[in-house]
C-alpha positions in Angstrom: -29.1 32.9 13.8 -26.8 32.5 11.0 -27.0 28.9 9.5 -24.1 26.9 8.9 -24.1 23.8 6.3 -21.2 21.0 7.3 -20.7 18.6 4.6 -19.2 15.3 5.1 -18.6 12.4 2.8 -16.5 9.7 4.4 -16.3 7.9 7.9 -12.9 9.4 8.1 -13.4 12.9 7.4 -16.7 13.0 9.5 -14.5 12.0 12.5 -12.1 14.9 12.0 -15.5 17.1 12.1 -17.2 15.6 14.9 -16.1 18.4 17.4 -16.8 21.6 14.9 -19.9 20.0 14.4 -21.0 19.7 18.1 -19.5 23.5 19.0 -21.5 24.7 16.1 -24.7 22.5 17.2 -24.2 24.0 20.5 -23.6 27.4 19.6 -26.7 30.1 20.2 -25.6 32.4 17.5 -25.7 29.7 14.7 -28.0 27.1 13.5 -26.3 23.8 12.4 -27.6 21.9 8.7 -25.8 18.8 8.2 -25.0 17.7 4.6 -24.0 13.9 4.0 -23.2 12.0 0.6 -20.5 10.1 -0.7 -19.6 6.9 1.2 -21.5 7.3 4.1 -24.9 6.4 1.9 -22.9 3.2 0.6 -23.9 -0.3 1.8 -20.0 -1.8 0.7 -18.6 1.4 3.2 -20.9 0.0 6.3 -23.8 3.0 5.9 -21.4 5.5 7.9 -24.1 8.2 8.0 -25.6 6.2 11.3 -22.2 7.0 13.3 -24.1 11.0 13.0 -27.6 9.6 13.9 -25.7 7.8 17.2 -23.9 10.7 18.0 -27.7 12.7 18.0 -26.9 14.8 15.0 -29.9 15.7 12.9 -29.1 14.9 9.1 -31.0 17.7 6.8 -30.5 16.0 3.4 -28.9 13.2 2.2 -27.5 13.0 -1.6 -26.8 9.6 -2.6 -24.3 9.3 -5.4 -24.9 5.8 -5.8 -21.1 5.1 -5.4 -20.7 1.4 -5.7 -19.2 1.3 -9.1 -15.8 -0.5 -9.1 -14.5 1.5 -12.5 -13.0 5.2 -12.7 -15.7 6.3 -15.1 -18.5 5.2 -12.7 -17.0 6.9 -9.9 -16.7 10.5 -12.6 -20.4 8.9 -13.2 -21.5 9.2 -9.5 -19.7 12.5 -9.4 -22.0 13.6 -12.0 -25.3 12.5 -9.9 -24.4 14.9 -6.9 -23.6 17.8 -9.6 -26.7 17.3 -10.7 -28.9 17.4 -7.1 -26.3 19.4 -4.8 -28.1 23.0 -5.8 -31.7 22.2 -5.1 -30.3 20.6 -1.8 -28.5 23.9 -1.0 -31.8 25.6 -2.1 -33.8 24.4 0.1 -30.9 24.7 2.7 -30.1 28.3 1.8 -27.0 28.5 4.1 -24.7 31.6 5.4 -21.8 29.5 5.0 -20.7 25.6 4.0 -17.9 24.1 5.9 -16.0 21.3 4.3 -12.6 19.3 4.8 -9.9 17.8 2.8 -9.4 16.4 -0.2 -12.2 14.2 -1.1 -13.4 14.3 -4.7 -16.8 14.1 -3.7 -16.5 18.2 -2.3 -15.5 19.2 -6.1 -19.6 19.2 -7.2 -20.4 20.9 -3.9 -17.8 23.8 -3.9 -18.2 24.3 -7.5 -22.2 24.9 -6.9 -21.3 26.9 -4.1 -19.0 29.5 -6.0 -22.1 29.4 -9.0 -24.5 29.9 -6.3 -22.8 32.6 -4.8 -22.8 30.9 -1.2 -19.4 31.5 0.8 -17.3 28.6 2.1 -14.7 27.2 4.2 -12.3 25.1 3.4 -10.8 22.9 6.3 -7.2 21.2 5.9 -6.6 22.7 2.7 -2.3 23.5 1.6 -1.2 20.0 2.9 0.7 17.7 0.2 0.2 13.9 -0.7 2.2 13.3 -3.8 1.6 9.5 -4.3 -2.4 10.3 -5.4 -4.7 12.7 -6.8 -5.9 14.6 -3.3 -3.4 17.1 -4.2 -4.9 18.1 -7.7 -8.5 17.6 -5.4 -7.3 20.1 -2.9 -5.7 22.4 -4.5 -8.9 22.6 -6.7 -11.1 23.1 -3.9 -9.1 25.6 -2.0 -9.0 28.3 -5.0 -13.2 27.6 -5.4 -13.5 28.3 -1.7 -13.9 31.6 0.6 -11.9 31.1 3.7 -9.4 28.7 4.6 -8.4 27.1 7.9 -5.4 25.5 7.6 -3.6 22.5 9.9 -0.1 23.9 10.2 2.9 26.6 9.3 3.5 25.1 5.9 0.0 24.1 4.6 -0.6 27.6 5.8 1.8 28.9 3.2 0.8 26.7 0.6 -2.3 28.2 0.6 -1.2 31.9 0.5 1.0 30.5 -2.3 -2.6 29.0 -4.6 -4.5 32.4 -3.7 -1.8 34.4 -5.3 -0.2 36.0 -2.1 -3.8 36.9 -0.6 -3.5 35.8 3.2 -6.3 37.9 4.3 -9.3 34.6 4.6 -6.3 32.1 5.5 -6.4 31.5 9.4 -3.7 28.5 10.5 -5.7 26.5 13.5 -4.3 22.8 13.7 -5.9 19.9 12.4 -9.6 19.4 13.9 -8.7 15.6 14.7 -6.3 16.6 17.4 -9.4 17.6 19.1 -10.2 14.1 20.0 -7.5 13.3 22.4 -8.7 16.4 24.5 -12.4 15.8 24.4 -12.4 11.2 24.5 -11.6 9.2 27.5 -9.9 6.5 25.5 -10.9 3.0 26.3 -8.7 0.9 27.7 -6.8 -2.6 26.2 -8.9 -4.8 29.0 -12.3 -3.3 27.5 -10.8 -2.9 23.8 -10.0 -6.8 24.2 -13.6 -7.7 25.5 -15.5 -5.4 23.0 -13.9 -6.7 19.6 -12.6 -10.5 21.4 -9.1 -9.2 20.6 -6.5 -11.7 22.5 -4.7 -9.4 25.1 -1.5 -10.9 25.6 -0.4 -10.5 22.0 1.3 -7.4 20.0 -1.7 -5.4 17.9 -0.6 -4.1 14.9 -3.2 -1.4 13.6 -3.3 -1.4 9.7 -5.1 0.7 6.8 -4.0 0.6 3.3 -5.9 3.2 1.1 -5.4 2.8 -2.6 -2.6 4.5 -4.2 -4.8 6.5 -6.8 -2.1 7.3 -9.0 -1.4 3.4 -9.6 -3.5 0.7 -11.5 -5.9 -1.6 -9.6 -3.7 -4.8 -9.8 -0.7 -2.4 -8.6 -2.7 -1.7 -5.9 -4.2 -5.6 -5.4 -0.5 -6.9 -5.7 0.8 -4.7 -2.9 -2.0 -4.9 -0.8 -1.3 -8.7 -1.1 2.4 -8.5 0.1 1.0 -6.4 3.3 -1.1 -9.5 4.0 1.3 -12.1 3.2 3.6 -10.1 6.2 0.6 -10.2 8.2 -0.4 -13.8 7.7 2.9 -15.1 8.6 3.4 -13.5 11.5 0.3 -15.4 13.0 2.2 -14.5 17.1 0.9 -10.9 16.7 -2.8 -9.2 16.1 -3.5 -7.3 12.8 -6.2 -4.8 13.1 -7.4 -3.8 9.6 -9.7 -1.0 8.8 -11.5 -0.8 5.2 -10.3 1.1 2.5 -11.7 4.6 1.5 -14.1 4.9 -1.5 -11.7 5.7 -3.9 -11.1 3.4 -7.4 -10.5 0.0 -6.2 -11.5 0.4 -2.6 -14.1 -2.2 -2.8 -12.1 -4.9 -4.3 -9.4 -4.0 -1.8 -11.7 -4.4 0.9 -13.3 -7.8 -0.6 -10.1 -9.2 -0.5 -9.4 -7.8 3.4 -12.9 -9.8 4.2 -11.7 -12.8 2.5 -8.5 -13.4 4.3 -9.9 -12.1 7.7 -12.1 -15.0 7.3 -9.4 -17.4 6.8 -7.1 -16.3 9.7 -7.8 -16.0 13.5 -5.0 -13.4 14.2 -6.6 -10.9 11.2 -9.2 -8.7 12.1 -10.8 -6.6 9.8 -13.6 -3.5 11.0 -15.9 -2.1 8.4 -15.9 1.2 10.8 -14.5 1.3 14.5 -15.7 4.6 15.0 -13.5 7.8 16.3 -13.2 6.3 20.2 -12.7 3.1 19.2 -10.1 3.7 16.6 -8.2 6.3 18.6 -8.2 3.6 21.5 -7.0 1.1 19.8 -4.3 3.6 18.2 -2.8 4.2 21.6 -3.1 0.1 22.4 -1.5 -1.0 19.3 2.4 -1.8 19.1 2.4 0.1 15.6 0.5 1.5 12.8 1.4 0.2 9.6 0.1 1.5 6.2 -0.8 4.5 4.3 -3.7 6.4 5.9 -3.2 10.1 7.3 -4.1 9.6 11.0 -0.5 7.6 10.8 1.1 11.0 10.1 -1.3 13.3 11.8 -2.8 11.7 15.3 0.1 8.9 15.5 2.8 11.2 16.6 0.8 13.0 18.9 0.4 9.8 21.0 4.2 9.0 20.1 2.8 5.8 18.6 5.5 4.4 16.1 4.1 4.1 12.6 5.5 2.1 9.2 4.2 4.5 6.5 4.3 2.3 3.0 4.9 3.9 -0.4 4.1 7.3 -1.8 0.4 8.3 -0.5 1.4 10.3 2.0 5.2 11.8 0.7 5.0 15.7 1.1 3.5 15.7 4.3 5.9 16.6 7.5 7.2 13.3 8.8 7.7 13.2 12.7 10.7 10.9 14.1 8.0 8.6 15.2 7.4 7.5 11.3 9.6 4.8 9.5 9.1 5.2 5.9 9.5 2.1 3.5 9.2 3.5 -0.1 8.4 -0.2 -1.8 5.7 -2.8 -0.8 7.7 -5.5 -0.6 7.1 -8.0 1.9 10.9 -8.2 2.7 11.2 -4.3 3.3 7.9 -4.5 5.6 9.5 -7.5 7.5 12.5 -5.8 7.9 11.1 -2.7 9.2 9.1 -4.6 11.7 11.7 -6.5 12.8 13.6 -3.6 13.7 11.1 -1.7 15.4 10.7 -4.9 17.9 14.7 -5.2 18.4 15.3 -1.7 19.4 11.9 -1.1 21.3 12.3 2.4 21.0 10.2 5.3 22.5 9.3 8.4 20.6 8.5 12.0 21.5 4.7 13.6 21.2 4.7 15.9 18.1 2.3 19.0 17.9 3.3 20.0 14.5 -0.1 19.7 13.7 -1.6 21.4 16.8 -2.5 20.6 20.1 -6.5 20.2 20.2 -8.7 22.9 20.4 -9.0 23.6 16.7 -13.0 23.5 16.9 -12.9 26.5 19.1 -10.5 28.7 17.4 -12.6 28.0 14.2 -15.7 28.8 16.1 -14.6 32.1 17.1 -13.3 33.2 13.5 -16.7 32.5 12.2 -18.3 34.6 14.6 -16.2 37.4 13.5 -16.7 36.3 9.8 -20.7 36.0 10.0 -21.1 39.0 12.3 -19.2 40.9 9.5 
């Protein structure tokens, strides 16, 4: 059996990897290994490694990066801790292949160690473009360090081939793995969600996630967050459901402010970690998504759900017609976008630009050929 080690460092990325992990675990040709690090092991971000255990997956290695710093220096040091510890974990696991996804900075020390230790790697969702964050540089660095590449759409596939100087032999366009959830999960009804999370059922639900723009200062990020919160506070006839920011610089401060406001206003809710089933179910039942999360760019169009995308964090991706982008973060712009959406009551077509589900199966079939060779 070929040993495949899947790395996960954050709740969002685990939600995208879940069904691939499941398929590897079910396949008789493979032995699944799971390495957990990053914000999964942080109290501030909800100890989200427990989601894997709740899904009955066995975690083979945990590497705590001590990722609770509020400074860029502290985050850089945490990467050093991971770089120091990852070689021993890889030596113990001795995988035939390491798989990771996306553009998290935690992946850089892992990709680097695998390169030095001559361990083949497979990178999922390379070639994307997000101009408003350092993610582009991280993602492209991981791409150049990796052996195999599973891309989510035609443009990203072309970008990876260019990064590899035209060498496209190990580049495979398979679609985005997050869309597998719509094929495999039975989404929860509005009534069930209302009862489970004590959400008023008769009011409009707005699902919000604001991740820090890593090219901006902390003060600028907090100012923009406050503008979003001010709009939510003043729209007391609606329900605003926030999920926490990720573990980039400023994430802890953003989450503290979200916690403060949600305790003060009854129509504003904050959740540490909804889990993929609950989150996608809320997406389906929400009137609109607001913020700067990639799920508004990839998953929401698959449901034909309207999105108000704020700022430059996702700039450079393909935007379906359901997405309204406001470049600034002023209260006036956001209020205007919300009012226009409510007034027009427009229905949007579904988009399959990022795939139609079934990505995990496609990856498994390619992995069989790769590892047999």
